[in-house]
Backbone as CSV, one residue per row, in Angstrom:
resi,resn,N_x,N_y,N_z,CA_x,CA_y,CA_z,C_x,C_y,C_z
1,MET,0.824,-1.336,0.111,-0.095,-0.156,0.032,0.836,1.210,0.131
2,GLN,1.768,1.268,0.955,2.652,2.456,0.865,3.481,2.590,-0.447
3,ARG,4.008,1.420,-1.023,4.536,1.630,-2.432,3.650,2.253,-3.435
4,ARG,2.252,1.573,-3.507,1.359,2.163,-4.256,1.081,3.724,-4.203
5,SER,1.049,4.271,-2.924,0.893,5.559,-2.849,2.053,6.458,-3.190
6,LEU,3.089,5.998,-3.111,4.393,6.698,-3.458,4.344,6.818,-5.060
7,SER,4.038,5.720,-5.642,4.050,5.605,-7.001,3.114,6.399,-7.719
8,ALA,1.764,6.605,-7.166,0.803,7.549,-7.623,1.328,9.030,-7.519
9,LEU,1.836,9.221,-6.257,2.260,10.780,-6.233,3.528,11.041,-7.102
10,ALA,4.392,10.031,-7.320,5.532,10.318,-8.318,5.122,10.451,-9.648
11,LEU,4.180,9.639,-10.118,3.538,10.005,-11.495,2.823,11.317,-11.513
12,ALA,2.175,11.688,-10.441,1.565,12.986,-10.427,2.479,14.036,-10.718
13,SER,3.678,13.907,-10.067,4.561,14.969,-9.801,5.298,15.239,-11.422
14,LEU,5.068,14.130,-12.184,5.610,14.429,-13.587,4.707,14.884,-14.560
15,THR,3.543,15.083,-14.218,2.546,15.425,-15.057,2.178,17.027,-14.999
16,PRO,1.981,17.792,-15.924,1.549,19.044,-15.796,0.338,19.222,-14.980
17,GLY,0.014,20.130,-14.142,-1.038,20.150,-13.275,-0.995,19.110,-12.343
18,ALA,0.265,18.703,-11.813,0.393,17.559,-11.155,-0.570,17.119,-10.130
19,ALA,-0.664,18.136,-9.235,-1.301,17.858,-7.900,-2.997,17.734,-8.091
20,HIS,-3.227,17.987,-9.305,-4.791,17.917,-9.514,-5.139,16.615,-10.262
21,ALA,-4.236,15.600,-10.319,-4.593,14.361,-10.843,-4.107,13.206,-10.004
22,GLN,-4.121,13.381,-9.030,-3.339,12.298,-8.111,-4.415,11.458,-7.295
23,ALA,-3.829,10.419,-6.580,-4.753,9.640,-5.889,-5.126,10.361,-4.573
24,SER,-6.018,9.993,-3.911,-6.599,10.787,-2.819,-5.704,10.632,-1.768
25,LEU,-5.568,11.875,-1.111,-4.785,12.144,0.117,-5.771,11.911,1.419
26,ALA,-5.119,11.389,2.486,-5.844,11.277,3.723,-5.341,12.370,4.612
27,LEU,-6.413,13.115,5.221,-6.099,14.255,6.207,-6.541,13.778,7.387
28,HIS,-5.429,13.440,8.246,-5.908,13.085,9.719,-6.102,14.107,10.714
29,THR,-7.199,14.376,11.341,-7.765,15.364,12.075,-7.834,15.039,13.617
30,ALA,-9.031,14.898,14.126,-9.285,14.522,15.510,-10.775,14.077,15.710
31,GLY,-11.305,13.824,16.905,-12.659,13.318,17.092,-13.687,14.393,17.103
32,ALA,-14.946,13.918,17.426,-16.026,14.847,17.389,-15.860,15.869,18.578
33,GLY,-16.301,17.150,18.470,-15.904,17.916,19.418,-14.816,18.715,19.483
34,SER,-13.677,18.325,18.735,-12.590,18.880,18.459,-12.499,20.281,17.648
35,ALA,-11.323,21.042,17.601,-11.552,22.053,16.523,-10.890,21.446,15.201
36,PHE,-9.998,20.395,15.369,-9.241,19.932,14.198,-10.327,19.371,13.051
37,LEU,-11.328,18.691,13.692,-12.423,18.038,12.626,-12.980,18.877,11.690
38,PRO,-13.812,19.991,12.444,-14.394,20.742,11.475,-13.355,21.727,10.455
39,TYR,-12.252,21.969,11.019,-11.119,22.766,10.354,-10.769,21.862,9.094
40,GLY,-10.441,20.524,9.256,-10.180,19.502,8.547,-11.151,19.482,7.360
41,GLU,-12.294,19.419,7.820,-13.694,19.168,6.708,-13.721,20.312,5.847
42,GLY,-13.325,21.616,6.469,-13.381,22.732,5.662,-12.216,22.851,4.658
43,LEU,-11.169,22.546,5.163,-9.888,22.426,4.396,-10.015,21.463,3.089
44,ALA,-10.595,20.347,3.368,-10.820,19.340,2.376,-11.731,19.854,1.250
45,ALA,-12.681,20.543,1.713,-13.613,21.357,0.755,-12.881,22.311,-0.090
46,GLN,-12.261,23.147,0.565,-11.378,24.030,-0.245,-10.214,23.644,-1.215
47,LEU,-9.655,22.424,-0.778,-8.820,21.745,-1.835,-9.546,20.930,-2.639
48,GLY,-10.662,20.577,-2.655,-11.484,19.972,-3.446,-11.839,20.983,-4.644
49,ARG,-12.004,22.171,-4.318,-12.511,23.091,-5.095,-11.271,23.518,-6.055
50,ALA,-10.012,23.129,-5.691,-8.829,23.241,-6.459,-8.552,21.835,-7.173
51,ASN,-9.636,21.032,-7.258,-9.346,19.612,-7.682,-8.239,18.634,-7.017
52,ILE,-8.106,18.966,-5.735,-7.091,18.282,-4.904,-7.920,17.359,-4.081
53,ALA,-8.144,16.093,-4.373,-8.893,15.117,-3.523,-8.165,14.797,-2.113
54,VAL,-9.043,15.006,-1.074,-8.510,14.695,0.280,-9.720,13.941,0.909
55,THR,-9.344,13.001,1.621,-10.211,12.404,2.472,-10.141,12.538,4.091
56,VAL,-11.095,13.178,4.855,-10.840,13.406,6.175,-10.938,12.089,6.981
57,ARG,-10.002,11.758,7.977,-9.916,10.676,8.861,-9.930,11.317,10.116
58,GLN,-10.753,10.889,11.111,-10.744,11.155,12.441,-9.727,10.394,13.190
59,SER,-9.087,11.033,14.208,-8.154,10.384,15.117,-8.163,10.933,16.446
60,THR,-7.266,10.523,17.311,-7.300,11.009,18.682,-6.479,12.304,18.728
61,GLY,-6.014,12.885,17.695,-5.279,14.189,17.640,-3.788,14.154,17.163
62,SER,-3.149,15.207,17.542,-1.789,15.517,17.056,-0.970,14.309,16.925
63,LEU,-0.630,13.762,18.150,0.312,12.685,18.053,0.003,11.455,17.023
64,GLN,-1.211,11.107,17.092,-1.587,10.150,16.242,-1.523,10.601,14.832
65,ASN,-1.729,11.824,14.637,-1.668,12.287,13.222,-0.175,12.354,12.807
66,LEU,0.762,12.839,13.771,2.072,12.779,13.334,2.657,11.336,12.856
67,THR,2.221,10.369,13.510,2.609,9.119,13.417,2.124,8.564,12.097
68,ALA,0.898,8.929,11.630,0.412,8.580,10.405,1.118,9.140,9.388
69,VAL,1.542,10.486,9.522,2.296,11.229,8.364,3.660,10.631,8.297
70,GLU,4.053,10.310,9.486,5.452,9.663,9.330,5.701,8.556,8.649
71,ASP,4.512,7.768,8.503,4.425,6.344,8.054,3.974,6.303,6.593
72,ASP,3.416,7.313,6.241,2.713,7.400,4.808,2.979,8.575,4.168
73,ALA,3.420,8.433,2.919,3.716,9.653,1.997,2.423,10.427,1.424
74,ALA,1.273,9.655,1.700,0.061,10.044,1.113,-0.792,10.682,2.201
75,ALA,-0.239,10.775,3.460,-0.981,11.400,4.520,-0.667,12.737,4.880
76,LEU,-1.805,13.538,5.248,-1.507,14.904,5.756,-2.019,14.830,6.943
77,GLY,-1.688,15.825,8.009,-2.247,15.844,9.399,-2.517,17.323,9.930
78,THR,-3.239,17.533,10.677,-3.459,18.648,11.582,-2.413,18.247,12.918
79,ALA,-1.531,19.203,13.123,-0.784,18.976,14.218,-0.368,20.343,15.196
80,PHE,-0.369,20.162,16.407,0.073,21.266,17.312,1.464,21.178,17.278
81,LEU,2.039,22.332,17.275,3.597,22.384,17.166,4.239,21.795,18.377
82,GLY,3.578,22.008,19.618,4.172,21.430,20.752,4.291,19.848,20.600
83,SER,3.074,19.193,19.996,3.361,17.803,19.927,4.376,17.451,18.768
84,ALA,4.477,18.286,17.867,5.450,18.077,16.861,6.998,17.996,17.514
85,TRP,7.132,18.981,18.387,8.380,18.965,19.030,8.544,17.737,19.672
86,ASP,7.560,17.304,20.582,7.698,15.933,21.239,8.025,14.798,20.362
87,ALA,7.313,14.759,19.062,7.624,13.678,18.089,9.057,13.896,17.466
88,LEU,9.603,14.918,17.215,10.951,15.116,16.664,12.102,14.486,17.695
89,GLN,11.479,14.866,19.122,12.557,14.415,20.051,12.303,13.028,20.610
90,GLY,11.455,12.305,20.082,11.196,10.973,20.523,10.845,10.930,21.878
91,ALA,9.918,11.768,22.363,9.519,12.002,23.921,8.538,10.673,24.297
92,PRO,8.445,10.363,25.602,7.618,9.496,25.892,6.230,9.505,25.348
93,ASN,5.602,10.681,25.490,4.305,10.785,24.866,4.077,10.721,23.450
94,ALA,5.189,10.526,22.765,5.274,10.298,21.389,5.658,8.686,20.980
95,GLY,5.516,8.048,22.124,5.826,6.511,21.828,7.383,6.318,22.122
96,GLY,8.067,7.319,22.300,9.668,7.017,22.432,10.144,7.045,21.045
97,ARG,9.455,7.346,19.878,9.958,7.173,18.486,10.235,8.620,18.073
98,ARG,11.396,8.777,17.420,11.875,10.045,16.884,11.328,10.045,15.521
99,HIS,10.621,10.890,15.240,9.834,11.126,13.838,10.816,12.070,13.028
100,VAL,11.119,11.528,11.855,12.301,12.308,11.044,11.640,12.676,9.695
101,ALA,10.536,12.354,9.472,9.949,12.504,8.088,8.870,13.606,7.969
102,ILE,8.664,14.130,9.043,7.455,15.212,9.092,7.910,16.527,8.573
103,ARG,7.211,17.286,7.748,7.383,18.479,7.209,6.122,19.409,7.348
104,ALA,6.544,20.787,7.618,5.429,21.604,7.647,4.852,22.218,6.255
105,LEU,3.642,22.192,6.218,3.038,22.986,4.976,2.625,24.313,5.228
106,PHE,1.474,24.574,6.132,1.043,25.885,6.282,0.465,26.068,7.740
107,PRO,0.128,27.248,8.176,-0.228,27.353,9.541,-1.846,27.431,9.409
108,MET,-2.500,26.793,10.515,-3.812,26.722,10.656,-4.430,27.844,11.426
109,TYR,-4.058,27.679,12.709,-4.388,28.659,13.674,-3.685,28.503,14.943
110,GLU,-3.913,29.427,15.691,-3.188,29.385,17.225,-4.132,28.845,18.209
111,THR,-3.685,28.064,19.041,-4.449,27.084,20.062,-4.187,27.782,21.477
112,ALA,-5.078,28.214,22.210,-5.080,28.540,23.474,-5.718,27.527,24.402
113,PHE,-5.213,27.617,25.564,-5.676,26.629,26.604,-6.258,27.400,27.748
114,MET,-7.595,26.777,28.290,-8.216,27.394,29.375,-9.294,26.382,29.924
115,VAL,-10.077,26.736,31.030,-10.813,25.946,31.935,-12.236,26.598,31.765
116,ALA,-13.265,25.596,31.753,-14.503,26.038,32.069,-15.023,25.126,33.331
117,ALA,-15.789,25.981,34.169,-16.292,25.234,35.358,-17.615,25.978,35.512
118,PRO,-18.581,25.064,36.377,-19.848,25.638,36.716,-19.742,26.885,37.403
119,ALA,-20.403,27.901,37.244,-20.353,29.117,38.023,-20.609,29.063,39.439
120,ALA,-21.628,28.113,39.786,-21.865,27.754,41.255,-20.664,27.080,41.922
121,SER,-19.741,26.554,41.226,-18.700,25.633,41.937,-17.783,26.499,42.753
122,GLY,-17.714,27.751,42.495,-16.668,28.633,43.300,-15.181,28.471,42.672
123,LEU,-14.975,27.620,41.649,-13.674,27.515,40.931,-13.383,28.647,40.154
124,ARG,-12.405,29.318,40.321,-11.900,30.510,39.698,-10.548,30.501,39.250
125,THR,-9.648,29.801,39.781,-8.312,29.758,39.270,-7.655,28.384,39.220
126,LEU,-6.640,28.218,38.634,-5.929,26.835,38.471,-5.599,26.324,39.726
127,ARG,-5.227,27.142,40.811,-4.983,26.579,41.945,-6.290,25.911,42.728
128,ASP,-7.439,26.325,42.332,-8.600,25.938,42.867,-8.976,24.328,42.508
129,LEU,-8.274,23.897,41.428,-8.438,22.559,40.925,-7.710,21.564,41.405
130,HIS,-6.912,22.035,42.463,-6.359,21.028,43.364,-7.304,19.637,43.921
131,GLY,-6.969,18.648,43.565,-7.798,17.465,44.030,-9.303,17.380,43.242
132,LYS,-9.379,18.363,42.295,-10.701,18.206,41.611,-10.646,17.389,40.435
133,ARG,-11.887,16.893,39.993,-11.789,16.016,38.669,-12.060,17.014,37.563
134,VAL,-11.007,16.919,36.586,-10.915,17.889,35.506,-10.772,16.878,34.081
135,GLY,-11.658,17.065,33.304,-11.523,16.722,32.024,-10.520,17.427,31.228
136,ALA,-9.765,16.373,30.545,-8.316,16.966,29.774,-8.294,16.432,28.399
137,GLY,-9.322,15.991,27.922,-9.109,15.449,26.366,-8.861,13.988,26.526
138,PRO,-8.348,13.544,25.293,-8.029,12.025,25.247,-6.753,11.628,26.029
139,ALA,-6.847,10.563,26.629,-5.769,10.125,27.458,-4.386,10.126,26.577
140,ARG,-3.336,10.693,27.342,-2.163,10.884,26.698,-2.205,11.795,25.583
141,GLY,-3.220,12.673,25.321,-3.257,13.520,24.178,-2.478,14.895,24.460
142,PRO,-2.566,15.740,23.617,-1.715,17.001,23.793,-2.392,17.952,24.892
143,ALA,-3.936,17.909,24.979,-4.382,18.788,26.062,-4.046,18.324,27.415
144,GLU,-4.084,16.993,27.599,-3.560,16.547,28.721,-2.220,16.700,29.172
145,GLY,-1.394,16.443,28.328,0.180,16.733,28.578,0.337,18.235,28.938
146,PHE,-0.302,19.165,28.225,-0.149,20.738,28.614,-0.863,21.040,29.828
147,PHE,-1.862,20.304,30.213,-2.454,20.529,31.639,-1.684,19.888,32.600
148,ARG,-0.993,18.888,32.395,-0.095,18.507,33.375,1.101,19.478,33.567
149,VAL,1.517,20.090,32.669,2.616,21.161,32.744,1.937,22.191,33.473
150,ALA,0.888,22.725,33.191,0.069,23.678,33.960,-0.053,23.505,35.500
151,ALA,-0.496,22.140,35.670,-0.792,21.730,37.012,0.557,21.844,37.943
152,VAL,1.628,21.433,37.304,2.882,21.735,38.021,3.171,23.134,38.172
153,ALA,3.170,23.992,37.274,3.325,25.382,37.309,2.492,26.039,38.556
154,ALA,1.299,25.378,38.706,0.352,25.904,39.699,0.630,25.370,41.142
155,GLY,1.341,24.332,41.107,1.388,23.405,42.440,0.422,22.612,42.915
156,ILE,-0.374,21.930,41.878,-1.528,21.324,42.211,-1.547,19.950,41.603
157,GLU,-2.420,19.020,42.179,-2.376,17.739,41.765,-4.071,17.327,41.592
158,PRO,-4.526,17.644,40.379,-6.042,17.440,40.091,-5.990,15.973,39.623
159,VAL,-7.350,15.514,39.589,-7.665,14.229,39.214,-8.065,14.263,37.618
160,ILE,-7.254,13.749,36.757,-7.550,13.919,35.365,-8.689,12.971,34.977
161,VAL,-9.679,13.311,33.984,-10.677,12.463,33.450,-10.340,12.771,32.016
162,SER,-10.374,11.606,31.330,-10.010,11.459,29.949,-11.225,11.113,29.032
163,GLY,-11.233,11.657,27.575,-12.099,11.349,26.871,-12.301,12.448,25.610
164,ASP,-13.129,12.140,24.741,-13.359,13.077,23.679,-13.856,14.405,24.197
165,PRO,-13.408,15.427,23.636,-13.835,17.002,24.113,-15.458,17.020,24.249
166,ALA,-16.225,16.632,23.230,-17.570,16.634,23.267,-18.241,15.736,24.358
167,ALA,-17.728,14.583,24.627,-18.250,13.673,25.826,-17.697,14.393,27.120
168,LEU,-16.740,14.974,27.144,-16.321,15.500,28.562,-17.300,16.763,28.839
169,ALA,-17.420,17.461,27.647,-18.359,18.770,27.902,-19.718,18.049,28.447
170,GLU,-20.230,17.102,27.922,-21.583,16.555,28.288,-21.439,16.147,29.721
171,GLY,-20.284,15.468,30.145,-20.071,15.033,31.439,-20.108,16.186,32.625
172,LEU,-19.350,17.168,32.067,-19.266,18.338,32.992,-20.712,18.931,33.225
173,LEU,-21.264,19.025,32.209,-22.807,19.529,32.369,-23.752,18.550,33.110
174,ARG,-23.443,17.174,33.355,-24.065,16.364,34.165,-23.482,16.274,35.639
175,GLY,-22.530,17.003,35.638,-21.843,16.964,37.037,-20.891,15.799,37.449
176,GLU,-20.522,15.138,36.250,-19.480,14.137,36.481,-18.156,14.338,36.761
177,MET,-17.707,15.563,36.564,-16.394,16.258,36.886,-16.727,17.689,37.278
178,ASP,-15.553,18.300,37.812,-15.697,19.549,38.352,-15.370,20.739,37.215
179,ALA,-14.360,20.291,36.363,-14.053,21.411,35.296,-13.489,20.606,34.148
180,LEU,-13.401,21.621,33.126,-13.137,20.934,31.660,-11.738,21.944,31.198
181,TRP,-10.773,21.253,31.065,-9.680,21.912,30.390,-9.569,21.490,28.855
182,GLN,-9.528,22.573,28.016,-9.323,22.343,26.581,-8.411,23.212,25.975
183,GLY,-8.001,22.887,24.837,-7.059,23.728,23.941,-7.341,23.677,22.393
184,ALA,-7.758,24.764,21.965,-8.071,25.012,20.473,-8.163,26.352,20.081
185,ALA,-8.554,26.523,18.775,-8.833,28.047,18.504,-9.846,28.501,19.119
186,VAL,-9.726,29.821,19.491,-10.645,30.466,20.372,-11.899,31.092,19.511
187,PRO,-13.235,30.847,19.806,-13.584,30.059,21.129,-13.537,28.624,20.842
188,ILE,-13.172,28.098,21.983,-12.889,26.638,22.005,-14.354,25.683,21.906
189,PRO,-14.532,24.876,20.815,-15.976,24.590,20.856,-16.593,23.733,21.914
190,ALA,-15.744,22.916,22.530,-16.196,22.249,23.766,-16.623,23.169,25.106
191,LEU,-15.804,24.314,25.208,-16.151,25.315,26.169,-17.387,25.994,25.701
192,THR,-17.468,26.311,24.450,-18.655,27.149,24.024,-19.830,26.118,24.121
193,MET,-19.580,25.033,24.045,-20.987,24.133,24.368,-21.419,24.153,25.691
194,VAL,-20.406,24.208,26.665,-20.762,24.196,28.106,-21.371,25.571,28.429
195,ALA,-20.667,26.570,28.057,-21.101,27.968,28.363,-22.427,28.368,27.907
196,ASP,-22.639,27.928,26.640,-24.073,28.199,26.076,-25.117,27.371,26.680
197,ARG,-24.979,26.332,27.571,-26.009,25.511,28.085,-26.123,25.737,29.559
198,ALA,-25.102,26.343,30.295,-25.259,26.581,31.610,-24.375,27.599,32.138
199,ASP,-24.641,28.402,33.307,-23.888,29.281,33.950,-22.542,28.779,34.069
200,THR,-21.390,29.324,33.344,-20.121,28.938,33.405,-19.334,29.930,33.564
201,VAL,-17.958,29.687,34.250,-16.930,30.755,34.383,-15.864,29.923,33.375
202,ILE,-15.113,30.983,32.719,-14.068,30.406,32.052,-12.879,31.136,32.568
203,PHE,-11.748,30.377,32.840,-10.513,30.995,33.309,-9.216,30.399,32.847
204,GLY,-8.187,31.025,33.038,-6.935,30.534,32.477,-5.891,30.442,33.633
205,LEU,-4.707,31.068,33.582,-3.624,31.063,34.272,-3.333,32.584,34.740
206,THR,-2.391,32.440,35.906,-1.873,33.740,36.395,-0.863,34.261,35.413
207,ALA,-0.262,35.222,35.405,0.975,35.785,34.800,2.171,34.948,35.238
208,GLU,2.262,34.626,36.465,3.389,33.751,36.951,3.410,32.585,36.596
209,GLU,2.183,31.865,36.495,1.937,30.449,36.007,2.308,30.255,34.545
210,VAL,1.759,31.491,33.874,2.107,31.474,32.378,3.608,31.423,32.135
211,ALA,4.307,32.423,32.828,5.906,32.573,32.842,6.345,31.022,32.990
212,GLU,5.978,30.371,33.970,6.561,29.103,34.375,6.233,28.108,33.238
213,VAL,4.996,28.105,32.680,4.832,27.108,31.659,5.787,27.361,30.458
214,ARG,5.803,28.734,30.170,6.653,28.985,29.036,8.247,28.653,29.216
215,ARG,8.628,28.767,30.466,10.047,28.370,30.808,9.998,26.891,30.446
216,ARG,9.097,26.008,30.929,9.126,24.598,30.582,8.893,24.358,29.031
217,LEU,8.054,25.202,28.361,7.760,24.953,27.125,8.067,25.937,26.055
218,PRO,9.258,26.182,25.587,9.642,27.385,25.066,8.857,27.773,23.874
219,TYR,8.184,26.865,23.143,7.436,27.347,21.904,6.126,27.779,22.152
220,MET,5.666,27.830,23.507,4.485,28.642,23.811,4.742,30.106,23.736
221,ALA,3.399,30.701,23.772,3.245,32.201,23.776,2.141,32.628,24.749
222,GLU,2.265,33.806,25.219,1.251,34.033,26.190,-0.008,34.323,25.187
223,ALA,-1.270,34.163,25.677,-2.365,34.479,24.980,-3.347,35.178,25.966
224,VAL,-4.233,36.188,25.390,-5.130,36.955,26.044,-6.598,36.777,25.225
225,VAL,-7.571,36.160,26.073,-8.856,35.941,25.314,-9.801,37.256,25.769
226,PRO,-10.264,38.132,24.837,-11.057,39.224,25.241,-12.331,38.793,25.814
227,PRO,-12.901,39.728,26.690,-14.260,39.558,27.281,-15.262,39.377,26.263
228,GLY,-16.462,38.516,26.526,-17.310,38.249,25.499,-17.163,37.202,24.506
229,THR,-15.888,36.665,24.722,-15.634,35.467,23.697,-16.548,34.357,24.099
230,TYR,-16.910,34.271,25.294,-17.902,33.055,25.668,-19.155,33.748,26.437
231,ARG,-20.233,33.136,26.301,-21.333,33.554,27.143,-20.977,33.842,28.538
232,GLY,-21.282,35.143,28.954,-21.139,35.213,30.410,-19.682,35.478,30.947
233,GLN,-18.784,35.766,29.750,-17.513,36.059,30.270,-17.198,37.623,30.212
234,THR,-16.874,38.263,31.389,-16.890,39.548,31.551,-15.349,40.181,31.597
235,ALA,-14.428,39.432,31.794,-13.239,39.703,32.170,-12.140,38.976,31.027
236,PRO,-11.049,39.556,30.733,-10.231,38.866,29.895,-9.562,37.563,30.604
237,VAL,-9.085,36.652,29.670,-8.620,35.433,30.246,-7.164,35.310,29.840
238,THR,-6.314,35.164,30.677,-4.930,35.138,30.234,-4.384,33.632,30.289
239,SER,-3.721,33.147,29.336,-3.309,31.681,29.294,-2.024,31.511,28.373
240,PHE,-1.675,30.420,27.811,-0.721,30.288,26.874,-1.112,29.553,25.660
241,ALA,-0.373,29.850,24.755,-0.851,29.342,23.364,0.271,28.818,22.510
242,ALA,-0.162,28.179,21.419,0.980,27.900,20.493,0.188,27.680,18.968
243,TRP,1.036,27.506,17.953,0.404,27.349,16.718,0.093,25.970,16.183
244,ASN,-0.799,25.656,15.400,-1.337,24.430,14.776,-0.763,24.583,13.223
245,PHE,-0.098,23.656,12.774,0.137,23.364,11.215,-0.472,22.301,10.507
246,ILE,-0.619,22.315,9.255,-0.804,21.160,8.483,0.555,20.533,8.018
247,VAL,0.710,19.327,8.172,1.955,18.671,7.975,1.899,17.666,7.136
248,ALA,3.081,17.168,6.412,3.192,16.249,5.330,4.125,15.431,5.482
249,ASN,4.586,14.412,4.799,5.638,13.534,4.779,6.569,14.133,3.801
250,ARG,7.824,14.101,3.991,8.827,14.652,3.126,8.945,13.932,1.867
251,ALA,8.296,12.710,1.690,8.183,12.067,0.420,7.109,12.408,-0.424
252,LEU,6.217,13.205,-0.046,5.225,13.844,-0.715,5.757,14.797,-1.847
253,SER,5.455,14.561,-3.170,6.083,15.229,-4.035,6.255,16.695,-4.018
254,GLU,7.093,17.292,-4.372,7.080,18.902,-4.296,6.087,19.643,-4.822
255,ALA,5.759,18.986,-6.210,4.601,19.739,-6.944,3.261,19.567,-5.987
256,THR,3.067,18.423,-5.528,1.801,18.290,-4.670,1.722,19.042,-3.385
257,ALA,2.846,19.299,-2.753,3.037,20.065,-1.453,2.887,21.638,-2.036
258,TYR,3.286,21.846,-3.026,3.252,23.326,-3.438,1.778,23.637,-3.781
259,ALA,1.262,22.740,-4.543,-0.173,22.846,-4.872,-1.244,23.037,-3.643
260,ILE,-1.061,22.149,-2.660,-1.712,22.043,-1.624,-1.640,23.482,-0.721
261,THR,-0.274,23.736,-0.683,-0.066,25.014,0.117,-0.783,26.191,-0.589
262,ARG,-0.432,26.260,-1.879,-1.074,27.426,-2.708,-2.601,27.628,-2.705
263,ALA,-3.224,26.412,-2.637,-4.584,26.372,-2.700,-5.308,26.579,-1.318
264,ALA,-4.537,26.282,-0.289,-5.111,26.654,1.052,-4.905,28.148,1.296
265,LEU,-3.771,28.645,1.034,-3.463,30.059,1.347,-3.801,31.102,0.285
266,SER,-4.434,30.451,-0.663,-5.022,31.531,-1.820,-6.457,31.931,-1.330
267,ALA,-6.993,31.410,-0.305,-8.421,31.676,0.270,-8.474,33.262,0.670
268,ALA,-9.301,33.998,-0.140,-9.288,35.399,0.165,-9.866,35.683,1.655
269,ASP,-10.716,34.756,2.139,-11.242,34.916,3.606,-11.290,33.737,4.190
270,PRO,-10.073,33.282,4.696,-10.209,31.883,5.155,-11.259,31.339,6.114
271,ARG,-11.853,32.369,6.956,-12.705,32.062,7.854,-14.076,31.693,7.166
272,ALA,-14.346,32.118,6.056,-15.540,31.963,5.194,-15.227,30.783,4.225
273,GLU,-14.034,30.577,3.696,-13.790,29.533,2.824,-13.463,28.348,3.403
274,ILE,-12.669,28.208,4.463,-12.301,27.103,5.171,-13.123,26.799,6.416
275,HIS,-12.904,27.549,7.309,-13.700,27.420,8.698,-13.568,28.701,9.392
276,ALA,-14.448,28.866,10.449,-14.581,30.190,11.394,-13.204,30.202,12.192
277,SER,-12.544,29.052,12.373,-11.167,29.076,13.107,-10.092,29.334,12.309
278,ALA,-10.224,29.519,10.974,-9.228,29.511,10.126,-8.444,30.908,9.811
279,GLY,-8.932,31.911,10.636,-8.272,33.197,10.274,-6.788,33.377,10.239
280,GLY,-6.178,32.381,10.839,-4.768,32.421,10.815,-4.025,31.720,9.818
281,THR,-4.965,31.067,8.924,-4.380,30.370,7.835,-3.940,31.295,6.739
282,ARG,-2.966,31.949,6.808,-2.459,32.888,6.029,-0.840,32.862,5.920
283,ALA,-0.292,33.161,4.638,0.943,32.906,4.321,2.016,33.458,5.495
284,GLU,1.715,34.777,5.683,2.380,35.422,6.698,2.634,34.896,8.057
285,ASN,1.793,34.009,8.477,1.796,33.269,9.777,2.675,32.068,9.754
286,ALA,3.192,31.822,8.596,4.297,30.617,8.371,5.498,30.787,9.093
287,ARG,5.766,32.049,9.543,6.993,32.440,10.186,6.995,31.988,11.767
288,PHE,5.768,31.684,12.105,5.714,31.088,13.481,5.977,29.755,13.937
289,ASN,6.383,29.055,12.770,6.935,27.666,12.943,8.314,27.559,12.937
290,SER,8.899,27.383,14.282,10.422,27.307,14.345,10.527,25.861,14.951
291,VAL,9.785,24.907,14.717,9.950,23.548,15.106,10.128,22.573,14.069
292,LEU,9.381,22.596,13.052,9.477,21.703,11.941,10.142,22.297,10.549
293,PRO,11.083,21.454,10.008,11.425,21.967,8.595,10.172,22.159,7.779
294,PHE,10.340,23.052,6.809,9.246,23.081,5.707,9.321,22.113,4.627
295,HIS,8.492,21.622,4.206,8.482,20.810,2.958,9.043,21.729,1.617
296,PRO,9.941,21.136,0.945,10.299,22.088,-0.299,9.362,22.688,-1.016
297,GLY,8.346,21.947,-1.328,7.084,22.450,-2.093,6.598,23.728,-1.411
298,ALA,6.354,23.554,-0.275,5.795,24.725,0.701,6.768,25.841,0.723
299,ALA,7.916,25.590,0.895,9.036,26.723,1.069,9.136,27.377,-0.428
300,ARG,8.991,26.665,-1.349,8.889,27.471,-2.681,7.732,28.254,-2.763
301,PHE,6.516,27.932,-2.263,5.418,28.961,-2.296,5.678,30.158,-1.331
302,TYR,6.242,30.098,-0.337,6.521,31.218,0.513,7.725,32.182,-0.118
303,ALA,8.666,31.413,-0.897,9.627,32.295,-1.344,8.961,33.117,-2.591
304,GLU,8.152,32.455,-3.196,7.410,33.375,-4.290,6.610,34.573,-3.594
305,ARG,6.093,34.458,-2.454,5.325,35.270,-1.674,6.238,36.267,-0.903
306,GLY,7.583,36.020,-0.848,8.188,36.953,-0.111,8.259,36.842,1.330
307,VAL,7.743,35.545,1.760,7.510,35.325,3.367,8.759,34.787,3.876
308,ALA,9.367,35.344,4.911,10.735,34.966,5.503,10.288,33.942,6.503
309,LEU,11.075,32.852,6.333,10.677,31.694,7.262,11.641,31.510,8.443
310,ALA,11.432,31.103,9.549,12.354,30.831,10.611,13.300,29.877,10.091
311,ALA,14.643,29.932,10.740,15.487,29.050,10.426,15.298,27.657,10.763
312,PRO,15.474,26.725,9.736,15.151,25.222,10.182,15.702,24.791,11.658
313,PRO,14.956,23.726,12.117,15.652,23.207,13.262,16.989,22.617,12.974
314,ALA,17.782,22.605,14.156,19.186,22.103,13.761,19.254,20.464,13.873
């Protein structure tokens, strides 16, 4: 199967309009209630309008997507750059395996992390979550990993509850846990689901906690979510954030990678043409990737647009 995929892509790269006549690519996203899934569905539609066939496949998120791309030249993936960093290093949460074939194509959006809790609970800060049951996404997924770092920064030991974001949101509404931690493009779908159906407080981290997280995770940035982002939110929410990128295998043909990148970044209004979360899907935001090497096809597109990229990782 791998050989067949490579052959199809190689033949396409030798044909004028190469990327428009290839076998279908698989775009690995995440599960129901995630931000990756609707973004991926919108991206597949955008690429389809450019005659680039893409099939969306659900997964548990970034780490599974990165492994799928590492192993298959015909796979694309949505990926959080923090997870990509772990995959490159062969970190334990990436299965201890160093991923060497992953290449960046283009930016999706910035992911910010925050908490939803019932307003009546009295929970207002990360420190309040000590000993509390907190939903944190799929087991061993990115959201859980970053929550564990945030918990260390705050000096707390919560009880982590695992599951798909939509299922955890329903569990919070039923009182099966005390709070829900999630990371995605803002507004985060699972937190919006909770805030729209019950009186909810949304909160993040203190400035000191953010600084400690960024010391431990240098690829993170500070994020401030303005009031009114969620129903009932009256004050800014301060937390940390990082970018998500679409990634591909280095064996994907240069012509195909170029065509995919061009088709995605040619959207005049990515929020309307791809998804409401896709405001960051613009060529100039490629500079925020300092984790992954760019695919040569994508790099050619940025050079034509005059976009300066960060130095590739050593």
